C-alpha positions in Angstrom: 39.7 -13.7 2.7 38.7 -10.4 1.2 35.0 -10.7 2.1 35.9 -11.4 5.7 38.0 -8.3 6.0 35.3 -6.1 4.4 32.8 -7.5 6.9 34.9 -6.6 9.9 33.2 -3.2 10.4 29.8 -4.7 10.3 30.8 -7.6 12.6 32.4 -5.2 15.0 30.0 -2.2 15.2 26.6 -3.6 14.1 26.8 -6.7 16.3 26.0 -5.7 19.9 27.6 -8.9 21.2 31.0 -7.8 20.0 30.6 -4.0 20.2 30.4 -3.9 24.0 33.5 -6.1 24.6 35.7 -4.7 21.7 37.6 -2.0 23.6 41.0 -1.4 25.0 40.1 -2.4 28.5 38.9 -5.8 27.3 41.5 -6.7 24.6 45.0 -7.3 25.7 46.7 -7.7 22.3 46.0 -8.4 18.7 47.9 -10.9 16.5 47.6 -10.8 12.8 48.8 -13.8 10.9 49.5 -13.6 7.2 49.3 -17.1 5.7 48.9 -16.6 1.9 48.3 -19.8 0.0 48.2 -18.3 -3.4 51.5 -18.3 -5.2 53.1 -15.3 -7.0 51.4 -16.2 -10.3 51.4 -13.1 -12.4 52.7 -10.8 -9.6 56.4 -11.9 -9.8 57.5 -8.7 -11.6 55.6 -6.5 -9.1 57.1 -8.4 -6.1 60.6 -8.1 -7.6 60.2 -4.3 -7.8 58.3 -3.6 -4.6 58.9 -6.6 -2.4 56.4 -9.0 -0.8 57.0 -7.6 2.7 56.3 -4.0 1.6 53.2 -5.1 -0.3 51.7 -7.2 2.4 52.5 -5.0 5.4 51.8 -1.6 3.8 48.7 -2.6 1.9 47.1 -5.4 3.9 48.3 -5.9 7.4 48.1 -2.2 8.3 44.6 -2.1 6.9 43.6 -4.9 9.2 45.2 -3.3 12.2 43.3 -0.1 11.5 40.0 -1.9 11.2 40.7 -3.5 14.6 41.8 -0.3 16.4 39.4 2.2 14.8 37.1 4.1 17.1 33.4 3.6 16.4 32.1 5.8 13.5 29.2 8.2 14.0 27.2 6.3 11.4 27.6 3.2 9.3 
């Protein structure tokens, strides 16, 4: 959910348990699964023009990947 994604930075960088083990030497690979249970509803026209793959990958999946791969910020 949206709240979980927004809390990734806090979970990762403010929690010392995760911060120490969240590095390239400790993580082998990352899998992001997109399992959307909400139907198209009022987004059908948008999906017809843009496409579901472009919307999901460009706007959501790459954002998740960046949050996982980002270097620690100087300040939160």
